[in-house]
ZAMI-751245 format. One record per residue (C-alpha): residue number from 0; residue in three letters; x, z, y. Coordinates in steps of 0.02 Angstrom, whole numbers, plus 32768, in hexadecimal, padded with zeros to 4 digits. Last residue first. Layout:
N
REC    nr   rest     px     pz     py
REC   NUM    ala      X      Z      Y
...
***
This chain:
402
REC    nr   rest     px     pz     py
REC   401    asp   C5AD   4D2A   15C6
REC   400    gly   C5CE   4CAC   153A
REC   399    thr   C629   4CEE   14A2
REC   398    ala   C58D   4D20   1442
REC   397    ala   C55C   4C71   140A
REC   396    met   C609   4C57   13BF
REC   395    asp   C5F7   4CF9   135E
REC   394    ala   C55D   4CB5   1306
REC   393    ala   C5B7   4C10   12E2
REC   392    pro   C643   4C69   1289
REC   391    met   C6EA   4C72   12E6
REC   390    arg   C789   4C20   12A6
REC   389    val   C829   4C80   12C2
REC   388    trp   C8AF   4C64   1347
REC   387    ser   C954   4CB7   131D
REC   386    gly   C9C1   4D4D   1347
REC   385    pro   C978   4DC5   12C8
REC   384    his   C91B   4D72   1238
REC   383    his   C8A9   4DF6   11EA
REC   382    tyr   C8A1   4E76   1278
REC   381    ile   C915   4E9D   130A
REC   380    arg   C91C   4E0F   1389
REC   379    asp   C8A3   4D8E   1344
REC   378    tyr   C878   4D0A   13C7
REC   377    arg   C7C9   4CC3   13B9
REC   376    tyr   C7A1   4C12   1385
REC   375    gly   C70B   4B9D   138D
REC   374    pro   C6DD   4AF9   1339
REC   373    met   C660   4A94   13A0
REC   372    gly   C5A7   4A7C   1378
REC   371    ile   C56B   4AB2   1424
REC   370    thr   C5FD   4AD6   1499
REC   369    ser   C5B4   4A82   1533
REC   368    thr   C626   4A52   15C3
REC   367    ser   C64C   4A95   1670
REC   366    arg   C6AE   4A44   16FE
REC   365    phe   C6BC   4A88   17AF
REC   364    pro   C6C2   49FD   182F
REC   363    arg   C766   49CC   1881
REC   362    gly   C7A4   49FD   192E
REC   361    his   C806   4A92   18EC
REC   360    asp   C77D   4AC5   1871
REC   359    asp   C6DD   4AC9   18D8
REC   358    val   C680   4B26   1961
REC   357    arg   C63D   4AB3   19E9
REC   356    val   C61A   4B05   1A8F
REC   355    thr   C578   4AED   1AEE
REC   354    gly   C54B   4B05   1BA4
REC   353    thr   C4E0   4B5E   1C23
REC   352    arg   C4FA   4B9B   1CD6
REC   351    gly   C48B   4C0D   1D3E
REC   350    gln   C4FF   4CA2   1D36
REC   349    ser   C523   4C8E   1C7C
REC   348    ser   C4D6   4C28   1BF0
REC   347    trp   C515   4BFE   1B41
REC   346    asp   C4EB   4B88   1AB1
REC   345    leu   C559   4B8D   1A15
REC   344    asp   C561   4AEA   19B3
REC   343    leu   C59C   4AFA   18FF
REC   342    tyr   C5F6   4A80   188B
REC   341    trp   C5D3   4A20   17EC
REC   340    asp   C61C   49B3   1763
REC   339    cys   C5B8   49C2   16C1
REC   338    thr   C5E1   49A1   160B
REC   337    cys   C535   49AF   15C5
REC   336    ser   C4BA   49FC   1549
REC   335    glu   C4D2   4AB8   153F
REC   334    asn   C4FB   4AEF   15F0
REC   333    ser   C51E   4B91   164A
REC   332    ala   C54F   4BC0   16FB
REC   331    ser   C572   4C75   172B
REC   330    val   C589   4C8E   17E7
REC   329    val   C5CB   4D2D   1839
REC   328    leu   C5C2   4D3C   18F6
REC   327    val   C639   4DBD   1941
REC   326    glu   C619   4DF5   19F4
REC   325    pro   C68E   4E23   1A82
REC   324    glu   C666   4EAD   1AFF
REC   323    gln   C6EF   4ECB   1B80
REC   322    leu   C707   4E15   1BB0
REC   321    ser   C64C   4DF8   1BA7
REC   320    val   C5CB   4DD4   1B20
REC   319    arg   C50E   4DD3   1B0D
REC   318    tyr   C4AF   4D95   1A75
REC   317    pro   C40E   4D31   1A75
REC   316    phe   C3F6   4D14   19E5
REC   315    asp   C3BD   4D63   1943
REC   314    phe   C3EB   4E0F   1900
REC   313    ala   C3CA   4E3D   184A
REC   312    pro   C3CC   4EF8   182E
REC   311    ile   C460   4F5F   17ED
REC   310    pro   C414   4FFE   17A3
REC   309    ala   C45B   50A5   17E1
REC   308    gly   C4E1   50FF   177E
REC   307    val   C515   50D5   16CD
REC   306    arg   C491   5086   165E
REC   305    asn   C508   4FFA   162A
REC   304    asn   C50F   4FC4   16E1
REC   303    asp   C4C5   4F17   16C3
REC   302    gly   C4AD   4EAB   175D
REC   301    pro   C40C   4E5C   1796
REC   300    met   C3F9   4D9E   17A3
REC   299    pro   C3E5   4D2D   183B
REC   298    arg   C3C0   4C76   180F
REC   297    ala   C438   4BEF   1849
REC   296    leu   C3D3   4B51   1827
REC   295    pro   C3F5   4ABA   17B9
REC   294    gln   C38E   4A1E   17DC
REC   293    his   C374   49C1   1737
REC   292    ala   C3A1   4A5F   16D8
REC   291    asp   C431   4A5A   165B
REC   290    leu   C4A4   4AAA   16DC
REC   289    asp   C441   4B4C   16D2
REC   288    val   C487   4BBA   175D
REC   287    ser   C47A   4C78   1761
REC   286    phe   C4A9   4CD4   1801
REC   285    phe   C4F8   4D7F   17EB
REC   284    arg   C4E1   4E3B   17F1
REC   283    pro   C57C   4E90   17AE
REC   282    ala   C59A   4EAA   16F4
REC   281    ile   C5C0   4F45   168E
REC   280    ser   C5C7   4F3B   15D0
REC   279    ala   C641   4FC6   15A2
REC   278    gly   C6D6   4F86   153F
REC   277    cys   C6D6   4EC9   153D
REC   276    gly   C751   4E8E   14BB
REC   275    asp   C7E8   4E1D   14C9
REC   274    ser   C781   4D82   14EE
REC   273    leu   C7E0   4CE3   1518
REC   272    ser   C771   4C7C   14A4
REC   271    tyr   C7B6   4BD2   1474
REC   270    val   C73A   4B45   1453
REC   269    ser   C77D   4AAB   13FB
REC   268    gly   C7A7   49FA   142C
REC   267    arg   C750   4961   1475
REC   266    gly   C723   491B   13CB
REC   265    ser   C678   48E3   1406
REC   264    ala   C661   48C1   14BF
REC   263    pro   C5E7   4930   151D
REC   262    thr   C554   48CD   1562
REC   261    val   C571   48AB   161A
REC   260    arg   C541   48FF   16C0
REC   259    gly   C5A4   48E6   1760
REC   258    val   C583   4919   1814
REC   257    val   C51D   49B6   17F3
REC   256    arg   C502   4A11   1899
REC   255    val   C4CA   4AC8   1892
REC   254    his   C48D   4B13   1936
REC   253    leu   C4B1   4BC1   197A
REC   252    ala   C447   4C00   1A0A
REC   251    glu   C447   4C57   1AB4
REC   250    leu   C4ED   4CB1   1AC1
REC   249    val   C4DA   4D09   1B68
REC   248    val   C579   4D1F   1BCF
REC   247    ala   C583   4DBD   1C37
REC   246    ala   C5F7   4DC2   1CCD
REC   245    ser   C68D   4E36   1CB3
REC   244    gly   C701   4DA5   1C90
REC   243    arg   C734   4D24   1C10
REC   242    gly   C6AB   4D50   1B94
REC   241    gln   C6D1   4D69   1ADC
REC   240    val   C695   4D14   1A3D
REC   239    thr   C6D9   4D38   198F
REC   238    ile   C699   4CBC   190F
REC   237    arg   C6A1   4CE1   1854
REC   236    val   C67C   4C55   17D8
REC   235    gly   C658   4C72   1720
REC   234    thr   C641   4BD9   16B3
REC   233    thr   C5DF   4BE9   1611
REC   232    gly   C5D7   4B70   157E
REC   231    gly   C68B   4B36   157D
REC   230    his   C6F4   4B2C   161B
REC   229    val   C771   4A9F   1608
REC   228    ala   C827   4AB5   15D5
REC   227    arg   C8B4   4A41   1607
REC   226    gln   C923   4AB9   15A5
REC   225    ser   C99C   4ADC   1635
REC   224    val   C90D   4AE1   16B2
REC   223    ala   C8AA   4B5E   164A
REC   222    trp   C940   4BD1   1632
REC   221    ala   C96B   4BCA   16EC
REC   220    ala   C8B7   4BFA   1716
REC   219    ile   C8B1   4C85   1695
REC   218    asp   C950   4CD8   16D6
REC   217    glu   C902   4D69   1738
REC   216    pro   C897   4D96   16A1
REC   215    tyr   C930   4DA3   162D
REC   214    pro   C93E   4D0A   15BF
REC   213    pro   C8E9   4CDF   1519
REC   212    pro   C96B   4CA6   149A
REC   211    pro   C9BA   4BF7   14A5
REC   210    val   C961   4B5E   145C
REC   209    gln   C9C8   4AEA   13EC
REC   208    arg   C9A3   4B45   1348
REC   207    pro   C8E9   4B43   1372
REC   206    pro   C8DB   4A84   1376
REC   205    lys   C8D2   4A36   1424
REC   204    ala   C84A   49E8   1490
REC   203    val   C81D   4A8D   14E5
REC   202    val   C76D   4ACA   150A
REC   201    tyr   C76D   4B72   1562
REC   200    ser   C711   4C15   1543
REC   199    glu   C6FC   4CA9   15B9
REC   198    gly   C745   4D58   15B4
REC   197    cys   C6EC   4DFC   1595
REC   196    gly   C6EA   4E38   1649
REC   195    phe   C62D   4E49   1641
REC   194    leu   C606   4DBB   16B8
REC   193    gly   C697   4D4F   1682
REC   192    thr   C753   4D6B   167D
REC   191    thr   C76A   4CF6   1710
REC   190    his   C7B0   4C47   1727
REC   189    ser   C741   4BFD   17B0
REC   188    asn   C788   4C68   183C
REC   187    val   C74C   4C3E   18EB
REC   186    thr   C78B   4C73   1995
REC   185    trp   C728   4C6F   1A37
REC   184    thr   C73D   4C72   1AF1
REC   183    leu   C6B8   4C82   1B77
REC   182    pro   C68B   4C4F   1C29
REC   181    ala   C696   4B94   1BFC
REC   180    ser   C6C7   4B19   1C86
REC   179    ala   C77C   4B3C   1CB6
REC   178    ser   C7AC   4B63   1C04
REC   177    pro   C7DC   4C08   1BB2
REC   176    pro   C834   4BF6   1B0C
REC   175    ala   C7D1   4BB4   1A76
REC   174    thr   C824   4BDF   19D2
REC   173    ala   C813   4B98   1923
REC   172    ser   C849   4C13   189F
REC   171    ala   C8CE   4C15   1818
REC   170    thr   C94B   4BA3   186D
REC   169    leu   C979   4B0F   17FF
REC   168    gly   C92F   4A87   186F
REC   167    leu   C990   4AC4   1907
REC   166    leu   CA31   4ABC   18A4
REC   165    ala   CA0A   4A0B   186C
REC   164    ala   C9E5   49D5   191F
REC   163    val   CA8A   4A1F   195B
REC   162    leu   CAE6   49C5   18D0
REC   161    ser   CA91   4920   18F9
REC   160    val   CABD   492F   19B2
REC   159    ala   CB73   4950   1986
REC   158    leu   CB76   48B9   1912
REC   157    ala   CB2E   484A   199B
REC   156    ala   CBB5   4886   1A13
REC   155    ser   CC3C   4863   1993
REC   154    arg   CBF6   47B5   1971
REC   153    val   CBF6   478A   1A29
REC   152    pro   CCAF   47AF   1A38
REC   151    arg   CCD7   47E3   1AEA
REC   150    arg   CD2A   475E   1B4F
REC   149    arg   CDC4   4795   1BB0
REC   148    pro   CDC9   475F   1C66
REC   147    arg   CE65   46FF   1C9A
REC   146    gly   CEE1   475B   1D0A
REC   145    gly   CF7B   4737   1CA1
REC   144    his   CF89   47EC   1C6E
REC   143    leu   CEDE   47E0   1C1F
REC   142    arg   CE40   480F   1C7B
REC   141    pro   CDB3   4883   1C4E
REC   140    arg   CD06   484D   1C87
REC   139    pro   CCBC   48B4   1D13
REC   138    ser   CC13   48FB   1CE8
REC   137    ser   CB62   48BC   1CFA
REC   136    val   CAD5   4918   1CA7
REC   135    pro   CA45   48AD   1C6C
REC   134    glu   C99B   48FF   1C80
REC   133    pro   C951   4933   1BDD
REC   132    arg   C8B9   48D7   1B9C
REC   131    arg   C80E   4923   1BBA
REC   130    gly   C79A   488E   1BA4
REC   129    ala   C78A   48A4   1AEB
REC   128    pro   C7B3   4952   1AB0
REC   127    pro   C86D   4978   1A95
REC   126    val   C8B7   495B   19E8
REC   125    pro   C8BF   49C4   194C
REC   124    gly   C851   4952   18E4
REC   123    pro   C7A5   4909   18FD
REC   122    val   C781   48CA   19B0
REC   121    gln   C70B   493E   1A0D
REC   120    val   C68A   48FF   1A8A
REC   119    ala   C66B   4978   1B19
REC   118    pro   C5DE   49F4   1B0C
REC   117    gly   C546   49F6   1B7E
REC   116    ser   C51B   49CC   1C33
REC   115    gly   C52A   4A7F   1C72
REC   114    ser   C5D9   4A87   1C2E
REC   113    ala   C634   4AB6   1B8F
REC   112    ala   C6E8   4A87   1B6D
REC   111    val   C703   4A65   1AB6
REC   110    ala   C77D   4AD9   1A61
REC   109    pro   C7DC   4A93   19CD
REC   108    val   C864   4AA9   1A06
REC   107    gly   C876   4AFC   1AAE
REC   106    asp   C830   4ACB   1B58
REC   105    gly   C891   4B09   1BF1
REC   104    ala   C8CB   4A61   1C31
REC   103    ser   C8CC   4A01   1B8F
REC   102    ala   C952   49DE   1B0D
REC   101    gly   C9D8   4A2C   1B79
REC   100    ser   C985   4AD7   1B71
REC    99    ala   C975   4AC5   1AB5
REC    98    ala   CA28   4A8A   1A9F
REC    97    ala   CA6A   4B17   1B0A
REC    96    gln   CA00   4B94   1AA9
REC    95    arg   CA3D   4B4A   1A06
REC    94    ala   CAF3   4B5C   1A3C
REC    93    pro   CAD6   4C0D   1A7C
REC    92    ser   CA89   4C3A   19D3
REC    91    leu   C9CC   4C38   19C2
REC    90    arg   C99A   4CC1   1949
REC    89    ser   C99E   4D3F   19D8
REC    88    arg   C8F2   4D0B   1A15
REC    87    gln   C8A6   4D25   1969
REC    86    arg   C8F7   4DCF   1958
REC    85    ala   C8B3   4E06   1A02
REC    84    ala   C804   4DCF   19CE
REC    83    asp   C818   4E33   192E
REC    82    ala   C851   4ECC   198E
REC    81    met   C7BB   4EC5   1A04
REC    80    val   C741   4EAB   1974
REC    79    trp   C795   4F36   1910
REC    78    arg   C788   4FAF   19A2
REC    77    his   C6CE   4F8B   19B2
REC    76    his   C6B5   4FA2   18F7
REC    75    leu   C713   5048   18FE
REC    74    glu   C6A1   5084   198A
REC    73    met   C608   5058   1922
REC    72    arg   C656   50AC   188B
REC    71    glu   C67A   5149   18F0
REC    70    glu   C5C5   5150   1928
REC    69    pro   C589   513D   1874
REC    68    ser   C5FB   51CD   1840
REC    67    ala   C69F   51AD   17E5
REC    66    gly   C6B5   5206   173D
REC    65    cys   C75D   51B9   170C
REC    64    leu   C711   5156   167D
REC    63    ala   C68B   5113   16F4
REC    62    ala   C710   50DD   1772
REC    61    phe   C771   5080   16EC
REC    60    arg   C6D3   5027   16B0
REC    59    glu   C6AC   4FF3   1762
REC    58    val   C75F   4FB6   177B
REC    57    gly   C74B   4F4C   16DD
REC    56    ala   C6AB   4EFE   1720
REC    55    phe   C6F7   4EE1   17CC
REC    54    asp   C74A   4E3D   179E
REC    53    gln   C7F3   4DF0   17C9
REC    52    pro   C84A   4E98   17C5
REC    51    val   C8CF   4EAF   184E
REC    50    ala   C988   4EB5   1826
REC    49    glu   CA26   4F15   1858
REC    48    gly   C9C0   4F9B   18B0
REC    47    ser   C9FF   5029   1843
REC    46    cys   C955   504C   17F6
REC    45    tyr   C935   4F95   17CE
REC    44    arg   C9E3   4F7F   1785
REC    43    his   C9C7   5018   1717
REC    42    leu   C925   4FCC   16D6
REC    41    thr   C981   4F2C   16A9
REC    40    ser   CA0C   4F8C   1650
REC    39    ala   C98A   4FE8   15E9
REC    38    his   C93B   4F44   15B1
REC    37    val   C885   4F26   15DB
REC    36    gly   C7DC   4F4E   158C
REC    35    val   C7A7   4FE3   15F7
REC    34    arg   C7A2   505A   1562
REC    33    arg   C84B   5020   1521
REC    32    ala   C893   5027   15D1
REC    31    leu   C85C   50DC   15E7
REC    30    ala   C8BA   5114   154B
REC    29    ala   C955   50AD   1576
REC    28    tyr   C95A   50E9   162A
REC    27    ser   C955   519C   15EA
REC    26    arg   C8BD   520C   15ED
REC    25    asp   C8B9   52B7   163F
REC    24    thr   C839   527F   16BE
REC    23    arg   C825   529F   1777
REC    22    glu   C8CD   524F   179C
REC    21    lys   C884   51A9   1764
REC    20    leu   C807   51AB   17F2
REC    19    arg   C88F   51CF   1872
REC    18    thr   C8F7   513F   182E
REC    17    leu   C866   50C5   1839
REC    16    ser   C843   50F4   18EE
REC    15    leu   C8FC   50E5   1917
REC    14    ala   C8FF   5035   18CE
REC    13    phe   C86C   5002   193C
REC    12    glu   C8C0   504B   19D6
REC    11    ala   C964   4FF3   19AD
REC    10    val   C90E   4F4A   1997
REC     9    asp   C8B5   4F58   1A3E
REC     8    asp   C952   4F98   1A95
REC     7    ala   C9BA   4F07   1A53
REC     6    asp   C939   4E8C   1A95
REC     5    asp   C938   4EE2   1B3F
REC     4    his   C9F6   4ED9   1B4D
REC     3    ile   C9F7   4E21   1B1F
REC     2    ser   C970   4DFF   1BA1
REC     1    asp   C9CD   4E63   1C26
REC     0    met   CA6C   4E01   1C01
***
């Protein structure tokens, strides 16, 4: 109950900060939303605490429009990090939490328990890591009136397990609850609106008339799953890391592991840009990854504040986190020549102990593919062909990647 109460407080405090900033202006939700690059109803949900933005870029634009000082923006960023972590934890329904806790004693999907000897082996798919199977739970078998035990249908049990696995696979962000061996928790979102909040591109093996319109930012993951979409060109990954207690945890390094690299297949579909416009170009500092490299590295890059406030310098490891001070790591991976499967290893140390956690897509690697030479489409909402996907020129295709 305390955890639920704390999560609600974090979201409420962030929403209150947004509301107070809006009250400084005489602009309506619609006017501010147009400048920020979101729908008016979405901005209202943020200010009322009904939703939390997936990315801070839009919040930064909102704060600038409302005249927030650099100190206020720093405080707003901290409140957003806390609210976002609370939102990620609340995504797991009671049924999913029960399934996750039953899948491994304290280890969520796709979290890999870290220890001084290194990471555990992860089996692809929403299943527990190898060697950490759940303990069987014995319970009395129901009896019929005649006294004979009733046999539970095996097929029904298998179906229930499959449904739980499917639900876990559809959740928007992978989550790593506290484990007995790692002093930190993390959540990861691989379906973001990109560095500048402009929206990323996906490769879908369907003609335009069969592809639904771009979703709201909070629904990108469900949209991508329903279309069997693959990240095209640039893949944005946002990792929120938080300690389990007051003791500091040092994040030592982030390693890129490419586990599959093939030449993109021809005729694999078209590129669909989810961009609805960018507004002000504000981006946080991030780590750039070139998946075309023989040994890709996570290179620190500065942010872009659109000449508003202090510059955002690049910041390499180590980072320091605790329960009260989480950290957001933003990764932007690009590729032009391959269809690549990859994941990240995050090294940590705390109180004389070291370990590594694997950051991936629900136990499976992230997948990114090149968009070179592919037809591209952008959704037209108000111009020449409202309510339909329209073909993009090659020059515009090159500009869609963040």
